[in-house]
All heavy atoms as TSV, in Angstrom:
chain	resi	resn	atom	element	x	y	z
A	1	MET	N	N	26.724	-6.218	33.359
A	1	MET	CA	C	27.251	-5.374	32.266
A	1	MET	C	C	27.153	-6.109	30.986
A	1	MET	O	O	26.848	-5.611	30.011
A	1	MET	CB	C	28.708	-4.969	32.628
A	1	MET	CG	C	29.222	-3.989	31.638
A	1	MET	SD	S	28.425	-2.392	31.723
A	1	MET	CE	C	29.807	-1.306	31.511
A	2	LYS	N	N	27.560	-7.402	30.987
A	2	LYS	CA	C	27.456	-8.227	29.744
A	2	LYS	C	C	26.038	-8.377	29.207
A	2	LYS	O	O	25.739	-8.338	28.084
A	2	LYS	CB	C	28.019	-9.639	30.078
A	2	LYS	CG	C	28.449	-10.439	28.963
A	2	LYS	CD	C	29.143	-11.691	29.373
A	2	LYS	CE	C	29.947	-12.317	28.247
A	2	LYS	NZ	N	30.516	-13.560	28.629
A	3	ASP	N	N	25.059	-8.565	30.165
A	3	ASP	CA	C	23.555	-8.651	29.795
A	3	ASP	C	C	23.141	-7.349	29.186
A	3	ASP	O	O	22.423	-7.424	28.138
A	3	ASP	CB	C	22.802	-8.993	30.992
A	3	ASP	CG	C	23.044	-10.307	31.497
A	3	ASP	OD1	O	23.530	-11.198	30.745
A	3	ASP	OD2	O	22.640	-10.627	32.677
A	4	LEU	N	N	23.715	-6.173	29.604
A	4	LEU	CA	C	23.152	-4.925	29.075
A	4	LEU	C	C	23.704	-4.872	27.711
A	4	LEU	O	O	23.037	-4.299	26.780
A	4	LEU	CB	C	23.763	-3.751	29.970
A	4	LEU	CG	C	23.341	-2.358	29.490
A	4	LEU	CD1	C	21.899	-2.170	29.439
A	4	LEU	CD2	C	23.964	-1.365	30.393
A	5	MET	N	N	24.954	-5.182	27.455
A	5	MET	CA	C	25.508	-5.073	26.112
A	5	MET	C	C	24.776	-6.022	25.176
A	5	MET	O	O	24.535	-5.585	23.933
A	5	MET	CB	C	27.124	-5.371	26.193
A	5	MET	CG	C	27.809	-4.428	26.901
A	5	MET	SD	S	27.805	-2.784	26.207
A	5	MET	CE	C	28.916	-3.070	24.771
A	6	GLY	N	N	24.442	-7.234	25.598
A	6	GLY	CA	C	23.772	-8.165	24.799
A	6	GLY	C	C	22.359	-7.666	24.404
A	6	GLY	O	O	21.893	-7.787	23.306
A	7	MET	N	N	21.729	-6.932	25.416
A	7	MET	CA	C	20.385	-6.438	25.119
A	7	MET	C	C	20.440	-5.237	24.106
A	7	MET	O	O	19.534	-5.156	23.189
A	7	MET	CB	C	19.729	-5.950	26.439
A	7	MET	CG	C	19.285	-7.011	27.313
A	7	MET	SD	S	18.576	-6.558	28.945
A	7	MET	CE	C	17.682	-5.028	28.656
A	8	MET	N	N	21.472	-4.470	24.214
A	8	MET	CA	C	21.707	-3.301	23.334
A	8	MET	C	C	21.882	-3.831	21.961
A	8	MET	O	O	21.449	-3.319	20.920
A	8	MET	CB	C	22.799	-2.371	23.780
A	8	MET	CG	C	22.406	-1.646	25.032
A	8	MET	SD	S	23.781	-0.568	25.632
A	8	MET	CE	C	24.093	0.551	24.142
A	9	GLN	N	N	22.697	-4.941	21.807
A	9	GLN	CA	C	22.957	-5.536	20.408
A	9	GLN	C	C	21.649	-6.131	19.831
A	9	GLN	O	O	21.348	-5.930	18.683
A	9	GLN	CB	C	24.034	-6.561	20.576
A	9	GLN	CG	C	24.507	-7.239	19.247
A	9	GLN	CD	C	25.514	-8.295	19.343
A	9	GLN	OE1	O	26.035	-8.575	20.502
A	9	GLN	NE2	N	26.018	-8.753	18.187
A	10	LYS	N	N	20.937	-6.755	20.731
A	10	LYS	CA	C	19.673	-7.291	20.252
A	10	LYS	C	C	18.649	-6.205	19.754
A	10	LYS	O	O	17.947	-6.291	18.711
A	10	LYS	CB	C	18.996	-8.126	21.318
A	10	LYS	CG	C	19.682	-9.385	21.683
A	10	LYS	CD	C	19.471	-10.490	20.449
A	10	LYS	CE	C	20.070	-11.782	20.921
A	10	LYS	NZ	N	20.009	-12.710	19.853
A	11	ALA	N	N	18.671	-5.043	20.480
A	11	ALA	CA	C	17.881	-3.995	20.152
A	11	ALA	C	C	18.192	-3.360	18.786
A	11	ALA	O	O	17.462	-3.061	17.911
A	11	ALA	CB	C	17.892	-2.926	21.155
A	12	GLN	N	N	19.525	-3.322	18.518
A	12	GLN	CA	C	19.990	-2.822	17.294
A	12	GLN	C	C	19.677	-3.722	16.140
A	12	GLN	O	O	19.249	-3.314	15.019
A	12	GLN	CB	C	21.515	-2.591	17.285
A	12	GLN	CG	C	22.003	-1.360	18.153
A	12	GLN	CD	C	23.471	-1.242	18.236
A	12	GLN	OE1	O	24.221	-2.281	18.218
A	12	GLN	NE2	N	23.882	-0.019	18.361
A	13	GLU	N	N	19.832	-4.987	16.441
A	13	GLU	CA	C	19.422	-6.015	15.379
A	13	GLU	C	C	17.947	-5.947	15.081
A	13	GLU	O	O	17.550	-6.017	13.842
A	13	GLU	CB	C	19.752	-7.408	15.866
A	13	GLU	CG	C	21.282	-7.719	15.824
A	13	GLU	CD	C	21.592	-9.075	16.641
A	13	GLU	OE1	O	20.635	-9.774	16.864
A	13	GLU	OE2	O	22.806	-9.260	16.858
A	14	PHE	N	N	17.176	-5.790	16.124
A	14	PHE	CA	C	15.738	-5.579	15.907
A	14	PHE	C	C	15.341	-4.410	15.110
A	14	PHE	O	O	14.553	-4.513	14.105
A	14	PHE	CB	C	14.982	-5.658	17.231
A	14	PHE	CG	C	13.551	-5.490	17.158
A	14	PHE	CD1	C	12.695	-6.478	16.778
A	14	PHE	CD2	C	12.943	-4.215	17.407
A	14	PHE	CE1	C	11.380	-6.389	16.602
A	14	PHE	CE2	C	11.584	-4.138	17.295
A	14	PHE	CZ	C	10.752	-5.127	16.955
A	15	GLN	N	N	15.995	-3.337	15.347
A	15	GLN	CA	C	15.752	-2.038	14.711
A	15	GLN	C	C	16.208	-2.188	13.206
A	15	GLN	O	O	15.508	-1.699	12.306
A	15	GLN	CB	C	16.557	-0.880	15.340
A	15	GLN	CG	C	16.327	0.506	14.730
A	15	GLN	CD	C	17.073	1.528	15.320
A	15	GLN	OE1	O	17.938	1.335	16.208
A	15	GLN	NE2	N	16.631	2.779	15.114
A	16	GLN	N	N	17.362	-2.780	12.990
A	16	GLN	CA	C	17.754	-2.994	11.531
A	16	GLN	C	C	16.781	-3.864	10.789
A	16	GLN	O	O	16.372	-3.586	9.667
A	16	GLN	CB	C	19.144	-3.687	11.510
A	16	GLN	CG	C	19.707	-3.849	10.145
A	16	GLN	CD	C	21.130	-4.461	10.157
A	16	GLN	OE1	O	21.676	-4.797	11.238
A	16	GLN	NE2	N	21.623	-4.658	8.954
A	17	ARG	N	N	16.253	-4.958	11.444
A	17	ARG	CA	C	15.309	-5.825	10.786
A	17	ARG	C	C	13.953	-5.100	10.510
A	17	ARG	O	O	13.382	-5.247	9.328
A	17	ARG	CB	C	15.064	-7.123	11.632
A	17	ARG	CG	C	14.090	-8.017	11.001
A	17	ARG	CD	C	14.556	-8.606	9.728
A	17	ARG	NE	N	13.673	-9.532	9.138
A	17	ARG	CZ	C	13.297	-9.529	7.934
A	17	ARG	NH1	N	13.962	-8.787	7.099
A	17	ARG	NH2	N	12.339	-10.305	7.489
A	18	ALA	N	N	13.540	-4.242	11.460
A	18	ALA	CA	C	12.399	-3.451	11.209
A	18	ALA	C	C	12.472	-2.539	10.008
A	18	ALA	O	O	11.643	-2.336	9.219
A	18	ALA	CB	C	12.037	-2.621	12.451
A	19	GLN	N	N	13.694	-1.901	9.898
A	19	GLN	CA	C	13.924	-1.061	8.698
A	19	GLN	C	C	13.963	-1.837	7.389
A	19	GLN	O	O	13.450	-1.423	6.446
A	19	GLN	CB	C	15.187	-0.292	8.876
A	19	GLN	CG	C	15.171	0.663	9.940
A	19	GLN	CD	C	16.699	1.324	10.199
A	19	GLN	OE1	O	17.623	0.854	9.898
A	19	GLN	NE2	N	16.533	2.462	11.002
A	20	GLU	N	N	14.595	-3.063	7.446
A	20	GLU	CA	C	14.496	-3.866	6.191
A	20	GLU	C	C	13.046	-4.253	5.708
A	20	GLU	O	O	12.670	-4.137	4.603
A	20	GLU	CB	C	15.335	-5.109	6.567
A	20	GLU	CG	C	16.873	-4.894	6.600
A	20	GLU	CD	C	17.660	-6.114	7.101
A	20	GLU	OE1	O	16.979	-7.161	7.326
A	20	GLU	OE2	O	18.813	-5.964	7.169
A	21	MET	N	N	12.236	-4.575	6.869
A	21	MET	CA	C	10.905	-4.928	6.588
A	21	MET	C	C	10.145	-3.741	5.971
A	21	MET	O	O	9.317	-3.921	5.081
A	21	MET	CB	C	10.267	-5.501	7.850
A	21	MET	CG	C	10.738	-6.824	8.272
A	21	MET	SD	S	10.098	-7.469	9.791
A	21	MET	CE	C	8.356	-7.794	9.265
A	22	GLN	N	N	10.375	-2.552	6.490
A	22	GLN	CA	C	9.680	-1.357	5.951
A	22	GLN	C	C	10.056	-1.100	4.486
A	22	GLN	O	O	9.312	-0.815	3.620
A	22	GLN	CB	C	10.062	-0.151	6.771
A	22	GLN	CG	C	9.307	-0.131	8.104
A	22	GLN	CD	C	9.537	1.041	8.848
A	22	GLN	OE1	O	10.495	1.841	8.701
A	22	GLN	NE2	N	8.828	1.308	9.994
A	23	ALA	N	N	11.419	-1.346	4.093
A	23	ALA	CA	C	11.894	-1.165	2.824
A	23	ALA	C	C	11.277	-2.222	1.857
A	23	ALA	O	O	10.904	-1.934	0.737
A	23	ALA	CB	C	13.371	-1.218	2.659
A	24	GLU	N	N	11.088	-3.467	2.417
A	24	GLU	CA	C	10.416	-4.466	1.548
A	24	GLU	C	C	8.931	-4.174	1.276
A	24	GLU	O	O	8.455	-4.378	0.187
A	24	GLU	CB	C	10.526	-5.820	2.370
A	24	GLU	CG	C	11.923	-6.361	2.385
A	24	GLU	CD	C	12.026	-7.712	3.154
A	24	GLU	OE1	O	10.956	-8.294	3.451
A	24	GLU	OE2	O	13.074	-8.027	3.545
A	25	ALA	N	N	8.338	-3.589	2.324
A	25	ALA	CA	C	6.880	-3.240	2.216
A	25	ALA	C	C	6.771	-2.067	1.152
A	25	ALA	O	O	5.827	-2.135	0.398
A	25	ALA	CB	C	6.308	-2.827	3.439
A	26	ALA	N	N	7.703	-1.164	1.141
A	26	ALA	CA	C	7.663	-0.046	0.227
A	26	ALA	C	C	7.843	-0.514	-1.174
A	26	ALA	O	O	7.443	0.145	-2.123
A	26	ALA	CB	C	8.692	0.935	0.634
A	27	ALA	N	N	8.644	-1.604	-1.333
A	27	ALA	CA	C	8.886	-2.086	-2.755
A	27	ALA	C	C	7.840	-3.115	-3.218
A	27	ALA	O	O	7.786	-3.282	-4.449
A	27	ALA	CB	C	10.390	-2.843	-2.719
A	28	HIS	N	N	6.999	-3.707	-2.422
A	28	HIS	CA	C	5.973	-4.571	-2.830
A	28	HIS	C	C	4.733	-3.932	-3.183
A	28	HIS	O	O	4.208	-3.131	-2.413
A	28	HIS	CB	C	5.802	-5.648	-1.589
A	28	HIS	CG	C	4.847	-6.804	-1.982
A	28	HIS	ND1	N	5.321	-7.840	-2.711
A	28	HIS	CD2	C	3.577	-6.883	-1.796
A	28	HIS	CE1	C	4.420	-8.702	-2.961
A	28	HIS	NE2	N	3.375	-8.212	-2.339
A	29	LEU	N	N	4.270	-4.207	-4.461
A	29	LEU	CA	C	3.110	-3.478	-4.919
A	29	LEU	C	C	1.857	-4.469	-4.813
A	29	LEU	O	O	2.009	-5.708	-5.043
A	29	LEU	CB	C	3.266	-3.173	-6.463
A	29	LEU	CG	C	4.268	-2.067	-6.727
A	29	LEU	CD1	C	4.334	-1.845	-8.167
A	29	LEU	CD2	C	4.023	-0.837	-5.922
A	30	VAL	N	N	0.818	-3.856	-4.390
A	30	VAL	CA	C	-0.493	-4.676	-4.321
A	30	VAL	C	C	-1.512	-3.941	-5.202
A	30	VAL	O	O	-1.485	-2.669	-5.343
A	30	VAL	CB	C	-0.978	-4.879	-2.806
A	30	VAL	CG1	C	-0.054	-5.668	-2.035
A	30	VAL	CG2	C	-1.160	-3.474	-2.230
A	31	GLU	N	N	-2.514	-4.715	-5.656
A	31	GLU	CA	C	-3.485	-4.030	-6.565
A	31	GLU	C	C	-4.806	-4.542	-6.102
A	31	GLU	O	O	-5.096	-5.649	-5.735
A	31	GLU	CB	C	-3.223	-4.534	-7.931
A	31	GLU	CG	C	-3.967	-3.879	-9.049
A	31	GLU	CD	C	-3.551	-4.265	-10.470
A	31	GLU	OE1	O	-2.522	-3.654	-10.911
A	31	GLU	OE2	O	-4.080	-5.176	-10.952
A	32	GLY	N	N	-5.796	-3.464	-6.290
A	32	GLY	CA	C	-7.138	-3.879	-5.933
A	32	GLY	C	C	-8.071	-3.291	-6.974
A	32	GLY	O	O	-7.689	-2.312	-7.706
A	33	SER	N	N	-9.165	-3.980	-7.323
A	33	SER	CA	C	-9.952	-3.503	-8.378
A	33	SER	C	C	-11.452	-3.660	-7.903
A	33	SER	O	O	-11.815	-4.435	-7.009
A	33	SER	CB	C	-9.757	-4.260	-9.587
A	33	SER	OG	O	-10.147	-5.563	-9.491
A	34	ALA	N	N	-12.325	-2.863	-8.705
A	34	ALA	CA	C	-13.763	-3.031	-8.387
A	34	ALA	C	C	-14.457	-2.734	-9.735
A	34	ALA	O	O	-13.908	-2.229	-10.638
A	34	ALA	CB	C	-14.097	-1.883	-7.430
A	35	GLY	N	N	-15.821	-2.933	-9.704
A	35	GLY	CA	C	-16.540	-2.803	-10.934
A	35	GLY	C	C	-16.184	-3.651	-12.079
A	35	GLY	O	O	-16.010	-3.154	-13.187
A	36	ALA	N	N	-15.845	-4.879	-11.827
A	36	ALA	CA	C	-15.389	-5.864	-12.888
A	36	ALA	C	C	-14.071	-5.284	-13.456
A	36	ALA	O	O	-13.969	-5.441	-14.775
A	36	ALA	CB	C	-16.510	-6.113	-13.905
A	37	GLY	N	N	-13.286	-4.647	-12.791
A	37	GLY	CA	C	-12.018	-4.245	-13.263
A	37	GLY	C	C	-12.023	-2.785	-13.883
A	37	GLY	O	O	-11.062	-2.293	-14.517
A	38	MET	N	N	-13.188	-2.162	-13.752
A	38	MET	CA	C	-13.323	-0.796	-14.245
A	38	MET	C	C	-12.530	0.177	-13.606
A	38	MET	O	O	-12.059	1.229	-14.107
A	38	MET	CB	C	-14.807	-0.390	-14.414
A	38	MET	CG	C	-15.636	-1.260	-15.317
A	38	MET	SD	S	-17.340	-0.828	-15.447
A	38	MET	CE	C	-17.155	0.490	-16.697
A	39	VAL	N	N	-12.251	0.006	-12.305
A	39	VAL	CA	C	-11.371	0.813	-11.523
A	39	VAL	C	C	-10.348	-0.026	-10.849
A	39	VAL	O	O	-10.666	-1.055	-10.152
A	39	VAL	CB	C	-12.188	1.614	-10.406
A	39	VAL	CG1	C	-11.269	2.353	-9.427
A	39	VAL	CG2	C	-13.239	2.509	-11.081
A	40	THR	N	N	-9.065	0.259	-11.076
A	40	THR	CA	C	-7.993	-0.382	-10.485
A	40	THR	C	C	-7.036	0.476	-9.758
A	40	THR	O	O	-6.676	1.516	-10.253
A	40	THR	CB	C	-7.170	-1.188	-11.513
A	40	THR	OG1	O	-8.146	-2.075	-12.234
A	40	THR	CG2	C	-6.023	-2.024	-10.973
A	41	VAL	N	N	-6.681	0.151	-8.517
A	41	VAL	CA	C	-5.794	0.968	-7.626
A	41	VAL	C	C	-4.599	0.136	-7.341
A	41	VAL	O	O	-4.677	-1.002	-7.021
A	41	VAL	CB	C	-6.460	1.378	-6.437
A	41	VAL	CG1	C	-5.591	2.129	-5.430
A	41	VAL	CG2	C	-7.652	2.269	-6.758
A	42	THR	N	N	-3.405	0.730	-7.568
A	42	THR	CA	C	-2.063	0.134	-7.266
A	42	THR	C	C	-1.522	0.841	-6.091
A	42	THR	O	O	-1.338	2.090	-6.107
A	42	THR	CB	C	-1.093	0.077	-8.329
A	42	THR	OG1	O	-1.796	-0.636	-9.481
A	42	THR	CG2	C	0.084	-0.762	-8.083
A	43	MET	N	N	-1.018	0.143	-4.938
A	43	MET	CA	C	-0.283	0.692	-3.791
A	43	MET	C	C	0.783	-0.107	-3.450
A	43	MET	O	O	0.888	-1.248	-3.766
A	43	MET	CB	C	-1.352	0.814	-2.605
A	43	MET	CG	C	-2.642	1.604	-2.948
A	43	MET	SD	S	-3.744	1.616	-1.480
A	43	MET	CE	C	-2.967	2.764	-0.524
A	44	THR	N	N	1.666	0.513	-2.635
A	44	THR	CA	C	2.640	-0.342	-1.956
A	44	THR	C	C	2.070	-0.953	-0.808
A	44	THR	O	O	1.043	-0.601	-0.264
A	44	THR	CB	C	3.886	0.554	-1.546
A	44	THR	OG1	O	3.496	1.460	-0.520
A	44	THR	CG2	C	4.455	1.303	-2.571
A	45	ALA	N	N	2.742	-2.037	-0.299
A	45	ALA	CA	C	2.214	-2.785	0.781
A	45	ALA	C	C	2.342	-1.839	2.065
A	45	ALA	O	O	1.646	-2.049	3.151
A	45	ALA	CB	C	3.072	-4.013	1.080
A	46	LYS	N	N	3.123	-0.781	1.946
A	46	LYS	CA	C	3.169	0.208	3.096
A	46	LYS	C	C	1.985	1.204	3.068
A	46	LYS	O	O	1.836	1.863	4.003
A	46	LYS	CB	C	4.522	1.043	2.854
A	46	LYS	CG	C	5.029	1.678	4.067
A	46	LYS	CD	C	6.326	2.311	3.798
A	46	LYS	CE	C	6.715	3.131	5.035
A	46	LYS	NZ	N	8.129	3.800	4.801
A	47	GLY	N	N	1.269	1.165	1.944
A	47	GLY	CA	C	0.106	2.040	1.853
A	47	GLY	C	C	0.205	3.257	1.045
A	47	GLY	O	O	-0.700	4.052	1.035
A	48	ASP	N	N	1.281	3.439	0.347
A	48	ASP	CA	C	1.448	4.627	-0.512
A	48	ASP	C	C	0.760	4.336	-1.896
A	48	ASP	O	O	1.096	3.370	-2.583
A	48	ASP	CB	C	2.974	4.879	-0.805
A	48	ASP	CG	C	3.655	5.167	0.510
A	48	ASP	OD1	O	3.002	5.815	1.365
A	48	ASP	OD2	O	4.809	4.889	0.581
A	49	LEU	N	N	-0.040	5.236	-2.353
A	49	LEU	CA	C	-0.889	5.096	-3.574
A	49	LEU	C	C	0.171	5.316	-4.801
A	49	LEU	O	O	0.900	6.285	-4.823
A	49	LEU	CB	C	-1.985	6.148	-3.615
A	49	LEU	CG	C	-2.780	6.064	-4.855
A	49	LEU	CD1	C	-3.537	4.742	-5.010
A	49	LEU	CD2	C	-3.792	7.305	-4.820
A	50	GLN	N	N	0.122	4.333	-5.648
A	50	GLN	CA	C	1.064	4.464	-6.866
A	50	GLN	C	C	0.329	4.881	-8.170
A	50	GLN	O	O	0.770	5.615	-8.861
A	50	GLN	CB	C	1.838	3.137	-7.119
A	50	GLN	CG	C	2.694	2.703	-5.935
A	50	GLN	CD	C	3.867	3.681	-5.792
A	50	GLN	OE1	O	4.630	3.854	-6.738
A	50	GLN	NE2	N	4.073	4.207	-4.525
A	51	SER	N	N	-0.843	4.267	-8.270
A	51	SER	CA	C	-1.566	4.591	-9.487
A	51	SER	C	C	-3.084	4.209	-9.461
A	51	SER	O	O	-3.446	3.434	-8.633
A	51	SER	CB	C	-1.073	3.871	-10.798
A	51	SER	OG	O	-1.262	2.438	-10.661
A	52	VAL	N	N	-3.836	4.941	-10.267
A	52	VAL	CA	C	-5.246	4.683	-10.337
A	52	VAL	C	C	-5.632	4.644	-11.861
A	52	VAL	O	O	-5.290	5.459	-12.567
A	52	VAL	CB	C	-6.139	5.736	-9.646
A	52	VAL	CG1	C	-7.651	5.592	-9.814
A	52	VAL	CG2	C	-5.795	5.868	-8.141
A	53	ARG	N	N	-6.284	3.504	-12.148
A	53	ARG	CA	C	-6.719	3.442	-13.578
A	53	ARG	C	C	-8.233	3.268	-13.562
A	53	ARG	O	O	-8.821	2.508	-12.871
A	53	ARG	CB	C	-6.120	2.062	-14.218
A	53	ARG	CG	C	-4.645	2.143	-14.512
A	53	ARG	CD	C	-4.192	1.056	-15.290
A	53	ARG	NE	N	-4.452	-0.337	-14.709
A	53	ARG	CZ	C	-3.760	-0.946	-13.848
A	53	ARG	NH1	N	-2.635	-0.392	-13.456
A	53	ARG	NH2	N	-4.083	-2.121	-13.387
A	54	ILE	N	N	-8.793	4.155	-14.487
A	54	ILE	CA	C	-10.245	4.210	-14.508
A	54	ILE	C	C	-10.641	4.007	-15.962
A	54	ILE	O	O	-10.157	4.611	-16.947
A	54	ILE	CB	C	-10.693	5.618	-14.058
A	54	ILE	CG1	C	-10.339	5.907	-12.643
A	54	ILE	CG2	C	-12.312	5.738	-14.141
A	54	ILE	CD1	C	-10.584	7.304	-12.217
A	55	ASP	N	N	-11.604	3.161	-16.161
A	55	ASP	CA	C	-12.224	2.922	-17.507
A	55	ASP	C	C	-12.805	4.140	-18.006
A	55	ASP	O	O	-13.611	4.801	-17.381
A	55	ASP	CB	C	-13.197	1.747	-17.469
A	55	ASP	CG	C	-13.655	1.279	-18.850
A	55	ASP	OD1	O	-14.531	2.030	-19.409
A	55	ASP	OD2	O	-13.222	0.220	-19.269
A	56	PRO	N	N	-12.488	4.507	-19.288
A	56	PRO	CA	C	-13.083	5.789	-19.755
A	56	PRO	C	C	-14.639	5.863	-19.822
A	56	PRO	O	O	-15.131	6.942	-19.767
A	56	PRO	CB	C	-12.528	5.889	-21.233
A	56	PRO	CG	C	-11.356	5.026	-21.240
A	56	PRO	CD	C	-11.664	3.946	-20.214
A	57	SER	N	N	-15.401	4.766	-19.819
A	57	SER	CA	C	-16.721	4.822	-19.794
A	57	SER	C	C	-17.287	5.381	-18.495
A	57	SER	O	O	-18.541	5.824	-18.388
A	57	SER	CB	C	-17.324	3.373	-20.017
A	57	SER	OG	O	-17.073	2.539	-18.954
A	58	LEU	N	N	-16.497	5.503	-17.486
A	58	LEU	CA	C	-16.998	6.023	-16.214
A	58	LEU	C	C	-16.751	7.494	-16.016
A	58	LEU	O	O	-17.030	8.079	-15.003
A	58	LEU	CB	C	-16.144	5.304	-15.062
A	58	LEU	CG	C	-16.508	3.748	-14.845
A	58	LEU	CD1	C	-15.662	3.261	-13.820
A	58	LEU	CD2	C	-17.974	3.590	-14.494
A	59	TYR	N	N	-16.289	8.119	-17.098
A	59	TYR	CA	C	-15.964	9.624	-17.032
A	59	TYR	C	C	-17.203	10.507	-17.230
A	59	TYR	O	O	-17.118	11.686	-17.305
A	59	TYR	CB	C	-15.022	10.006	-18.119
A	59	TYR	CG	C	-13.550	9.453	-17.861
A	59	TYR	CD1	C	-12.808	9.281	-18.943
A	59	TYR	CD2	C	-13.190	9.154	-16.627
A	59	TYR	CE1	C	-11.485	8.812	-18.891
A	59	TYR	CE2	C	-11.776	8.623	-16.530
A	59	TYR	CZ	C	-11.046	8.466	-17.585
A	59	TYR	OH	O	-9.763	7.976	-17.430
A	60	LYS	N	N	-18.427	9.889	-17.119
A	60	LYS	CA	C	-19.587	10.672	-17.349
A	60	LYS	C	C	-19.968	11.362	-16.102
A	60	LYS	O	O	-20.061	10.855	-14.962
A	60	LYS	CB	C	-20.741	9.706	-17.692
A	60	LYS	CG	C	-20.551	8.985	-19.008
A	60	LYS	CD	C	-21.546	7.941	-19.207
A	60	LYS	CE	C	-21.129	7.111	-20.316
A	60	LYS	NZ	N	-22.051	5.903	-20.491
A	61	PRO	N	N	-20.204	12.716	-16.117
A	61	PRO	CA	C	-20.530	13.574	-14.952
A	61	PRO	C	C	-21.693	12.975	-14.136
A	61	PRO	O	O	-21.674	13.116	-12.868
A	61	PRO	CB	C	-20.856	14.939	-15.429
A	61	PRO	CG	C	-20.136	14.966	-16.902
A	61	PRO	CD	C	-20.261	13.536	-17.310
A	62	GLU	N	N	-22.744	12.415	-14.789
A	62	GLU	CA	C	-23.842	11.985	-14.048
A	62	GLU	C	C	-23.602	10.667	-13.322
A	62	GLU	O	O	-24.391	10.243	-12.483
A	62	GLU	CB	C	-25.078	11.759	-15.034
A	62	GLU	CG	C	-24.828	10.676	-16.116
A	62	GLU	CD	C	-24.192	11.162	-17.397
A	62	GLU	OE1	O	-23.642	12.338	-17.406
A	62	GLU	OE2	O	-24.133	10.370	-18.334
A	63	GLU	N	N	-22.335	10.013	-13.546
A	63	GLU	CA	C	-21.963	8.849	-12.870
A	63	GLU	C	C	-20.882	9.014	-11.908
A	63	GLU	O	O	-20.155	8.090	-11.496
A	63	GLU	CB	C	-21.698	7.779	-13.855
A	63	GLU	CG	C	-22.843	7.352	-14.768
A	63	GLU	CD	C	-22.542	6.245	-15.624
A	63	GLU	OE1	O	-21.504	5.727	-15.679
A	63	GLU	OE2	O	-23.399	5.847	-16.505
A	64	ALA	N	N	-20.622	10.297	-11.478
A	64	ALA	CA	C	-19.577	10.642	-10.586
A	64	ALA	C	C	-19.635	9.868	-9.303
A	64	ALA	O	O	-18.674	9.348	-8.692
A	64	ALA	CB	C	-19.576	12.115	-10.321
A	65	GLU	N	N	-20.865	9.650	-8.719
A	65	GLU	CA	C	-21.026	9.011	-7.393
A	65	GLU	C	C	-20.682	7.444	-7.581
A	65	GLU	O	O	-20.009	6.905	-6.608
A	65	GLU	CB	C	-22.495	9.102	-6.901
A	65	GLU	CG	C	-22.651	8.525	-5.539
A	65	GLU	CD	C	-24.159	8.974	-5.020
A	65	GLU	OE1	O	-24.727	9.835	-5.520
A	65	GLU	OE2	O	-24.505	8.095	-4.068
A	66	ILE	N	N	-20.991	7.004	-8.695
A	66	ILE	CA	C	-20.644	5.565	-8.914
A	66	ILE	C	C	-19.094	5.389	-9.002
A	66	ILE	O	O	-18.591	4.491	-8.362
A	66	ILE	CB	C	-21.212	5.001	-10.302
A	66	ILE	CG1	C	-22.708	4.966	-10.060
A	66	ILE	CG2	C	-20.731	3.592	-10.618
A	66	ILE	CD1	C	-23.524	4.664	-11.401
A	67	LEU	N	N	-18.453	6.349	-9.716
A	67	LEU	CA	C	-16.993	6.236	-9.719
A	67	LEU	C	C	-16.362	6.453	-8.306
A	67	LEU	O	O	-15.395	5.759	-8.030
A	67	LEU	CB	C	-16.535	7.347	-10.690
A	67	LEU	CG	C	-15.077	7.530	-10.885
A	67	LEU	CD1	C	-14.418	6.293	-11.343
A	67	LEU	CD2	C	-14.754	8.695	-11.853
A	68	GLU	N	N	-16.890	7.406	-7.616
A	68	GLU	CA	C	-16.350	7.614	-6.241
A	68	GLU	C	C	-16.528	6.246	-5.415
A	68	GLU	O	O	-15.537	5.944	-4.691
A	68	GLU	CB	C	-17.099	8.716	-5.553
A	68	GLU	CG	C	-16.734	10.078	-6.214
A	68	GLU	CD	C	-17.678	11.210	-5.826
A	68	GLU	OE1	O	-18.809	10.879	-5.113
A	68	GLU	OE2	O	-17.490	12.330	-6.260
A	69	ASP	N	N	-17.601	5.687	-5.527
A	69	ASP	CA	C	-17.888	4.343	-4.715
A	69	ASP	C	C	-16.832	3.297	-5.253
A	69	ASP	O	O	-16.352	2.490	-4.464
A	69	ASP	CB	C	-19.192	3.934	-4.860
A	69	ASP	CG	C	-20.237	4.771	-4.187
A	69	ASP	OD1	O	-19.816	5.563	-3.393
A	69	ASP	OD2	O	-21.513	4.779	-4.555
A	70	LEU	N	N	-16.728	3.268	-6.536
A	70	LEU	CA	C	-15.713	2.228	-7.044
A	70	LEU	C	C	-14.328	2.489	-6.666
A	70	LEU	O	O	-13.571	1.489	-6.333
A	70	LEU	CB	C	-15.862	2.200	-8.570
A	70	LEU	CG	C	-17.120	1.556	-9.214
A	70	LEU	CD1	C	-17.152	1.727	-10.660
A	70	LEU	CD2	C	-17.157	0.043	-8.799
A	71	LEU	N	N	-13.922	3.781	-6.553
A	71	LEU	CA	C	-12.545	4.041	-6.177
A	71	LEU	C	C	-12.308	3.581	-4.627
A	71	LEU	O	O	-11.434	2.992	-4.379
A	71	LEU	CB	C	-12.280	5.543	-6.214
A	71	LEU	CG	C	-12.027	6.073	-7.620
A	71	LEU	CD1	C	-12.025	7.529	-7.663
A	71	LEU	CD2	C	-10.592	5.521	-8.053
A	72	VAL	N	N	-13.317	3.852	-3.818
A	72	VAL	CA	C	-13.237	3.412	-2.411
A	72	VAL	C	C	-13.159	1.875	-2.339
A	72	VAL	O	O	-12.410	1.294	-1.594
A	72	VAL	CB	C	-14.401	3.917	-1.646
A	72	VAL	CG1	C	-14.420	3.298	-0.208
A	72	VAL	CG2	C	-14.341	5.481	-1.492
A	73	ALA	N	N	-14.017	1.145	-3.136
A	73	ALA	CA	C	-14.090	-0.251	-3.098
A	73	ALA	C	C	-12.777	-0.869	-3.671
A	73	ALA	O	O	-12.360	-1.823	-3.106
A	73	ALA	CB	C	-15.216	-0.806	-4.003
A	74	ALA	N	N	-12.165	-0.245	-4.535
A	74	ALA	CA	C	-10.878	-0.766	-5.101
A	74	ALA	C	C	-9.794	-0.736	-4.112
A	74	ALA	O	O	-8.936	-1.449	-3.965
A	74	ALA	CB	C	-10.458	-0.051	-6.373
C-alpha cells in the first residue's frame, strides 16, 4: 500500500512538471528567417505561430511562388 501511494505521488509530480514545461515552451519565442532576412517567422517553442514579417519588395504578384517558398523555409 505504501508503494502504491508513493507511485501515485510520483505520477502527480511528473504531471505537474510536464505542465510547467508546456507553459515554459508556450512562453519561449523562437525566430526563423529566410531570403537574407526578407521573411521572418516568430513562433513559440510549442509551435504556435506568433508573427510573420515580409519585406515589402516581395509583394509582387509575379513573385508569389518565391514568397511562398521563403515562408516555408523560414
